[in-house]
C-alpha positions in Angstrom: 0.0 0.0 0.0 1.4 3.4 -0.9 1.9 6.0 1.7 -0.1 9.2 1.9 1.3 12.1 -0.2 1.1 15.7 1.2 1.3 18.6 -1.3 1.8 21.9 0.5 0.9 25.5 -0.3 -1.6 25.0 -3.2 -3.2 28.3 -3.5 -5.7 29.5 -4.7 -7.5 26.2 -4.4 -10.8 25.0 -2.8 -11.2 21.3 -3.2 -14.9 21.2 -2.2 -15.9 23.9 -4.6 -13.8 22.4 -7.4 -15.3 19.0 -7.1 -18.9 20.1 -6.4 -19.4 23.0 -8.8 -21.1 21.0 -11.6 -18.1 20.2 -13.8 -17.7 16.5 -12.6 -20.1 14.0 -11.2 -18.2 11.1 -9.7 -16.9 12.6 -6.4 -18.5 12.1 -3.0 -17.8 13.4 0.4 -16.9 11.0 3.3 -17.7 11.2 7.0 -14.1 12.2 7.7 -14.2 15.2 5.5 -12.5 13.7 2.5 -13.5 13.4 -1.1 -13.3 10.1 -3.0 -14.0 9.1 -6.5 -12.7 7.5 -9.7 -11.1 9.7 -12.4 -8.7 8.9 -15.3 -9.1 5.2 -14.5 -7.9 5.7 -10.9 -9.5 5.7 -7.5 -8.5 8.6 -5.3 -9.2 9.7 -1.7 -8.2 13.3 -1.0 -8.5 15.8 1.7 -7.7 19.5 2.0 -6.3 21.0 5.2 -5.9 24.8 4.8 -3.6 25.1 1.7 -2.3 21.6 2.0 -3.7 18.5 0.2 -3.5 14.9 1.5 -3.5 12.3 -1.3 -4.2 9.0 0.4 -2.4 5.9 -0.7 -0.9 7.8 -3.7 2.5 7.6 -5.2 4.5 10.6 -6.3 4.5 9.1 -9.7 0.7 9.0 -9.9 0.6 12.6 -8.6 3.0 13.9 -11.2 1.5 11.9 -14.1 -2.2 12.1 -13.3 -3.4 14.3 -10.4 -1.3 17.4 -11.0 -2.7 17.7 -14.5 -6.2 16.6 -13.5 -6.5 19.4 -10.9 -4.7 21.9 -13.2 -2.1 22.7 -10.6 0.4 23.9 -13.2 -1.7 26.9 -14.2 -1.3 30.3 -12.6 -4.8 30.9 -11.2 -3.5 33.9 -9.2 -2.8 35.6 -12.6 -6.4 34.9 -13.8 -7.8 36.2 -10.5 -5.8 39.4 -10.7 -7.2 40.1 -14.1 -10.7 39.2 -13.1 -10.6 41.3 -10.0 -10.0 44.5 -11.9 -13.7 44.4 -12.6 -15.6 45.4 -9.4 -18.4 42.8 -9.8 -16.0 40.0 -10.6 -13.9 41.1 -7.6 -16.9 40.7 -5.4 -17.9 37.3 -7.0 -14.4 35.8 -6.7 -14.1 36.5 -3.0 -15.9 33.3 -2.1 -15.1 31.1 -5.1 -11.6 32.1 -6.3 -10.4 28.6 -5.3 -12.3 26.9 -8.1 -10.1 25.2 -10.7 -11.0 23.6 -14.0 -10.6 19.8 -13.9 -8.8 18.3 -16.9 -11.1 15.3 -17.4 -11.1 12.5 -19.9 -12.7 13.9 -23.1 -15.1 11.0 -23.6 -16.2 11.0 -19.9 -16.9 14.7 -20.1 -18.9 14.4 -23.4 -20.9 11.5 -22.1 -21.5 13.0 -18.7 -22.8 16.3 -20.2 -25.1 14.4 -22.6 -26.5 12.8 -19.5 -26.8 16.1 -17.7 -29.3 17.6 -20.2 -32.6 18.6 -18.6 -31.5 16.8 -15.4 -30.5 17.6 -11.8 -27.2 16.8 -10.2 -28.3 13.9 -7.9 -30.0 12.2 -10.9 -27.0 12.8 -13.1 -24.7 11.2 -10.5 -27.1 8.3 -10.2 -27.2 7.6 -13.9 -23.4 7.9 -14.2 -22.9 5.6 -11.2 -25.1 2.9 -12.8 -23.4 3.4 -16.1 -20.0 2.7 -14.6 -21.2 -0.2 -12.4 -22.8 -1.9 -15.3 -20.2 -1.3 -18.0 -17.0 0.0 -16.5 -14.1 -2.1 -15.1 -14.0 -3.0 -11.4 -11.0 -1.5 -9.7 -10.0 -1.0 -6.1 -12.4 1.7 -4.8 -15.0 1.6 -7.6 -15.5 1.3 -11.3 -13.9 3.0 -14.3 -15.9 5.1 -16.8 -16.7 2.8 -19.7 -15.0 3.6 -23.0 -16.9 4.7 -26.1 -15.8 1.4 -27.7 -17.4 -0.6 -24.9 -20.7 1.2 -25.2 -20.8 1.4 -29.0 -22.1 -2.2 -29.4 -24.9 -1.9 -26.9 -28.6 -1.3 -27.4 -31.1 1.1 -25.8 -32.4 -2.0 -24.0 -29.0 -2.8 -22.6 -29.0 0.7 -21.0 -32.3 0.2 -19.3 -30.7 -0.3 -15.9 -29.4 3.2 -16.1 -32.9 4.7 -16.1 -31.6 7.5 -18.3 -34.7 8.0 -20.4 -34.3 9.7 -23.8 -30.6 10.1 -23.1 -29.9 6.4 -23.7 -30.1 6.8 -27.5 -27.8 9.9 -27.4 -25.2 8.0 -25.3 -25.1 5.2 -27.8 -25.0 7.5 -30.8 -22.1 9.4 -29.3 -20.3 6.2 -28.4 -20.6 4.9 -32.0 -19.4 8.1 -33.5 -16.5 8.6 -31.1 -15.3 5.0 -31.7 -15.4 5.2 -35.5 -15.4 8.7 -36.9 -14.3 11.3 -34.3 -11.0 11.2 -32.5 -11.8 13.1 -29.3 -8.3 13.1 -28.1 -7.1 15.1 -31.2 -9.7 17.8 -31.1 -7.6 20.0 -28.7 -5.2 20.6 -31.7 -7.9 22.4 -33.6 -9.3 25.9 -33.2 -12.3 26.1 -30.9 -14.9 26.7 -33.7 -13.8 23.7 -35.7 -13.7 21.5 -32.6 -17.2 22.7 -31.5 -18.6 22.0 -35.0 -17.3 18.5 -35.0 -18.8 17.8 -31.6 -22.1 19.1 -32.7 -22.3 16.5 -35.5 -23.1 14.0 -32.8 -26.8 13.5 -32.3 -28.0 15.1 -29.1 -25.0 17.4 -28.7 -25.9 21.1 -28.9 -23.8 24.2 -28.2 -24.0 23.8 -24.4 -22.9 20.2 -24.3 -20.2 20.9 -26.9 -18.8 23.8 -24.9 -18.8 21.8 -21.7 -16.8 19.1 -23.4 -14.4 21.7 -24.9 -13.9 23.3 -21.5 -13.8 20.4 -19.1 -12.5 17.6 -21.3 -10.4 19.3 -24.0 -8.8 22.2 -22.2 -10.3 25.0 -24.2 -10.2 27.8 -21.6 -11.9 30.1 -24.0 -15.1 28.0 -24.1 -18.0 29.5 -22.3 -20.9 27.1 -21.7 -24.3 28.8 -21.7 -27.4 27.2 -20.3 -30.7 29.0 -19.4 -29.3 29.8 -15.9 -26.0 31.3 -17.2 -27.9 33.3 -19.9 -30.0 34.9 -17.2 -27.0 35.5 -15.0 -25.0 37.1 -17.8 -28.0 39.3 -18.8 -28.5 40.5 -15.2 -25.0 40.9 -14.0 -22.9 41.7 -17.1 -25.4 43.0 -19.8 -24.6 39.9 -21.9 -20.9 40.7 -22.3 -17.9 39.3 -20.6 -15.5 42.1 -19.4 -12.7 42.8 -21.9 -9.4 41.0 -21.5 -10.7 37.8 -20.2 -11.5 36.0 -23.4 -8.6 33.5 -23.1 -9.8 32.4 -19.7 -13.5 32.8 -20.2 -14.3 29.3 -19.0 -12.7 29.9 -15.6 -14.7 33.1 -15.3 -17.8 31.2 -16.2 -17.3 28.9 -13.3 -17.0 31.8 -10.9 -20.2 33.4 -12.3 -22.0 30.0 -12.3 -21.2 29.4 -8.6 -22.2 32.9 -7.7 -25.5 32.6 -9.6 -26.3 29.3 -7.9 -25.5 30.3 -4.3 -26.5 34.0 -4.1 -30.1 35.0 -3.6 -30.5 36.6 -7.1 -33.9 36.8 -8.7 -33.6 36.2 -12.4 -37.3 35.5 -13.0 -37.9 38.9 -14.6 -34.9 38.5 -17.1 -35.9 35.5 -19.1 
């Protein structure tokens, strides 16, 4: 068994906000204040104590090869915050959520997860994804891996009945078939964002929002800015439908700050539909 690995002075970083802000769906909290889940084919249990992180039973090799990239620890988020906080409202917004980082997830898992997320709530999304992994992923210590597109491509809607995913089942299968035969998701990051988005939107059931979530959370396009009904209302009320200048290259990070603020503050968007 590997020993625990402690990474010191990670700042700005808020583990709870990062794992529970709607960008990933496989992390749960434990009674001892840790988070545990499976990502990138690996089980992880992790805890934050002030600016230090405890990676339980984790080797330094796994940290350097997997988790440092997954949690985006090599990016300078202080620089992003400094630019954002030049705008008074963003300065206010980031006071309580500046520790959010963008997870660098597996592109297929991100795409499939956000297909499942359509017209859905987070507890139900997590339930469908858990059942997907339990039924079709590989059993590993601590849980199940996310099933590959190739594994799902040969299934039928009837095979997915245990997921209780409703209309999303046919979209999951359509995406799996396309991503195992026609689209190389892992190469899309080499394209410009418009071309990558257009390719994703050739998949049945993938519209602009799911495409942009995949670009942002699975392919590393920090200039992607997913817009659902909630975000459209927030942008209209808070920013007159325009992101402050100079933030285009990190728009996806700013989107997460705004999304968190819109979810947690008592803001009435009902008159701005």
